[in-house]
Steps between C-alpha positions, in 0.01 A plus 500: 500500500702645788413347836610656828487294817491733803664319791325669794703398803802685638533300820834338596476130451203522265389187312265662257773635281601136425145464357558810282823354364330164429203669338727700268690180407176324412360790304824498288474118453135557393627734222425823680862613485451867567431443867678692768486524880467830675648435845371768736771408753756660269333841514431555870221743429405728787141521609316705236488871567436618141392324182750464220546830310766543231773739598419500871746382764381140518645189672787334330390241241141629462568619141635152422191333643276732300676406177468129580128541580439702186679240278306207649209377294396275783599442866483262790466618856678266734478538881517304816195523725561714801216525755229411253622722215783564252821666601529868588804524268278403200232750598751779558666443162167485313382820671773698328339431164158461333478538124790258459252223589196616308328231281787251554441135574647409839530152651522436876730272684487467879717309741467410859668286765165348585274252310271759342765636266416866542142488384408822688793690347415372155143625526614838629753528215223438251301783659804728484542414130138593432554829688791577271280468189678182400369150429561229771525151370237286669729196546758549780818313589510427882811361654442342840779403736744704293778419736483141375428577138862483373795281579852636570566507122194714428295218353127462578447218743134423425359377168158646568660843549697461181172425316351808667776718352442355159122549510545861622737574208265346247203696630706815529634476144145469364362777717786744439521433128123546453504845668824621335383386159176689547693815607722468194196480272350808667827692439510403132136606458568839668804560273295417195233751601744781554 
């Protein structure tokens, strides 16, 4: 199963990307070795003017993002909470695409500098996932006080947060595998009928 973590902050000094790196590390330790991070900060996508169309003059890197989305069996949307919602960079990137998300399981991770861990952003991301025709995982990983979550060596400072990561990965693996297994069975059945 190919898992793509979409790191949805492009802000200078961001802390949420540390969470993406830690999440990838833990997925791999859990045996989900085909896990990659799509860092939106690398691409510097302009505000959407036109949806992705093959052969058109599109922003640099958009074809690469499309390939990575297409190849993903499952995804994680990760965003800081900005003014009660997820980042504009994540929304802008998602708006370029649609079918690349269809019927894929997607987990949600939200971070915040406050105590509530991005609960509003996480709920809005789940709504976004539904609007894309994908499946949002009910269990969410919320990271409160993200500025204190890691020490200077990149290690998680709080045992409860570490356990939260592990629970999220366990729930995600079950959820994503259940959906991808079902999709595989449907493809096999379709091939047998044709």
